[in-house]
C-alpha positions in Angstrom: -8.5 -52.6 43.5 -10.9 -50.4 41.7 -8.9 -47.5 39.4 -11.8 -46.0 38.2 -11.7 -43.2 41.2 -7.8 -42.7 40.3 -8.5 -42.1 36.6 -11.4 -39.8 37.3 -9.4 -37.7 39.7 -6.4 -37.4 37.2 -8.8 -36.2 34.5 -10.4 -33.7 36.9 -6.8 -32.5 37.9 -5.8 -32.3 34.1 -8.8 -30.4 33.5 -8.3 -28.0 36.3 -4.7 -27.1 35.1 -5.9 -26.4 31.7 -8.6 -24.1 32.7 -6.4 -22.6 35.3 -3.7 -22.1 32.5 -6.2 -20.6 30.4 -7.5 -17.9 32.7 -4.0 -16.9 33.2 -3.6 -16.1 29.5 -7.0 -14.5 29.6 -5.7 -12.6 32.6 -2.3 -11.6 31.2 -4.3 -10.1 27.7 -6.7 -8.2 29.7 -3.8 -6.5 31.9 -2.1 -5.0 28.7 -2.8 -1.5 28.7 -4.2 0.2 25.5 -2.1 2.3 23.2 -1.2 5.4 24.9 -0.4 7.4 21.9 -1.9 10.9 21.5 -5.0 10.7 19.1 -4.7 14.3 18.7 -1.0 13.7 17.0 -1.4 14.7 13.3 0.0 12.5 10.3 0.0 13.1 6.8 -1.9 10.1 4.9 -0.8 10.1 0.9 -3.1 7.8 -1.3 -2.9 7.5 -5.0 -6.0 8.3 -6.9 -5.4 6.9 -10.2 -2.9 7.1 -13.5 -3.3 9.3 -16.3 -1.8 9.5 -19.7 0.3 12.3 -21.1 1.9 12.7 -24.2 4.9 15.1 -24.9 6.1 15.5 -28.5 9.7 15.8 -26.9 9.6 13.3 -24.0 7.4 11.0 -25.7 4.7 9.0 -24.0 4.4 9.4 -20.2 2.2 8.5 -17.2 1.0 10.8 -14.5 0.3 9.3 -11.0 -2.3 11.5 -9.4 -2.1 11.2 -5.5 -3.8 13.1 -2.6 -2.7 13.9 1.1 -6.1 12.9 3.1 -4.3 13.1 6.3 -4.2 15.9 9.0 -0.7 17.0 8.5 1.2 18.5 5.8 4.5 16.6 4.5 7.2 18.2 2.7 9.1 15.0 1.5 7.7 11.8 -0.3 8.9 9.1 -2.4 7.1 7.6 -5.2 7.9 4.6 -7.1 6.2 2.9 -10.2 7.0 -0.1 -12.0 5.5 -1.4 -15.5 4.9 -4.9 -16.4 4.1 -6.5 -19.6 3.2 -10.2 -20.4 0.2 -10.6 -17.9 2.5 -8.9 -15.3 5.5 -11.0 -15.5 8.0 -9.2 -17.2 9.1 -5.8 -15.7 10.0 -3.0 -18.2 10.6 0.0 -16.6 11.3 1.5 -12.9 10.6 5.0 -11.6 12.0 6.0 -8.3 11.7 9.7 -7.1 12.4 11.4 -3.9 10.4 14.7 -3.9 10.9 17.6 -1.6 7.9 19.3 -2.1 5.3 20.7 0.6 1.7 18.5 0.4 -0.7 20.1 2.6 -3.9 18.1 3.7 -6.4 18.1 1.0 -3.8 18.8 -1.9 -4.0 16.8 -4.8 -0.6 16.4 -6.9 0.6 14.8 -9.8 4.2 13.1 -10.5 5.0 12.1 -13.9 7.1 9.1 -15.1 8.1 7.8 -18.6 8.0 4.3 -20.0 9.7 2.9 -23.4 8.9 5.2 -26.3 7.9 2.7 -28.7 5.3 0.8 -27.0 2.1 -1.3 -28.0 0.2 -3.3 -25.8 -1.1 -4.0 -22.2 0.9 -2.4 -19.4 0.4 -3.1 -15.9 1.3 -0.2 -13.5 1.9 -0.6 -10.0 2.8 2.4 -7.9 3.5 3.2 -4.1 3.8 6.5 -2.2 5.3 7.0 1.1 6.5 9.8 3.2 9.4 10.2 5.5 6.9 11.1 8.3 4.7 8.4 9.8 1.3 7.9 8.0 -2.1 7.6 9.7 -2.6 4.5 7.3 0.0 3.0 4.9 -2.5 0.2 3.8 -3.9 2.8 0.9 -0.3 3.6 -0.1 -0.3 1.3 -3.0 -2.1 1.4 -6.4 -1.9 -1.2 -9.5 -4.1 -1.1 -12.6 -3.8 -2.2 -16.5 -3.7 -0.1 -19.6 -3.6 -0.7 -23.2 -1.0 1.7 -24.9 0.1 2.2 -28.3 3.0 4.5 -28.7 4.2 4.3 -32.1 6.1 7.7 -32.8 3.6 10.4 -33.7 0.5 7.8 -33.2 -0.6 7.6 -29.7 -3.6 6.0 -28.1 -4.1 5.0 -24.2 -7.2 3.1 -23.0 -7.9 2.3 -19.4 -8.8 -1.4 -18.7 -11.4 -2.8 -16.2 -8.7 -4.8 -14.2 
């Protein structure tokens, strides 16, 4: 008895089943409707532009986080968090978490200050995050991280932004 036609027909049946199931999956994916959210709906979008140094003789050394609303709507509440790390970013030395109720209109540039330990000398890695209570247009640009060489030894103060 010749088994070759039986094997060929079995392989053809398997190939047809696989192709048939793939077309169903493709058909299912094409049947999914597009997101019907209104594109005219306005949202805020806060981005961090950078961190600046500031020295106050009463408070000591601080860093100022500069951010901007590049969205299409205002927000009246935002949360900004900042963390400082030393030792190649491994040792956490400070955390600042501030909830601010202040109107930030589209295009506005704002600043928030956070303080770090008063006596400090070395490389400080800063990580900042900003968010609103309202849905933003793009949340991928809400984080900022950079390194600084800071010397704060009483009245002696220096600050240098590093390239990484």
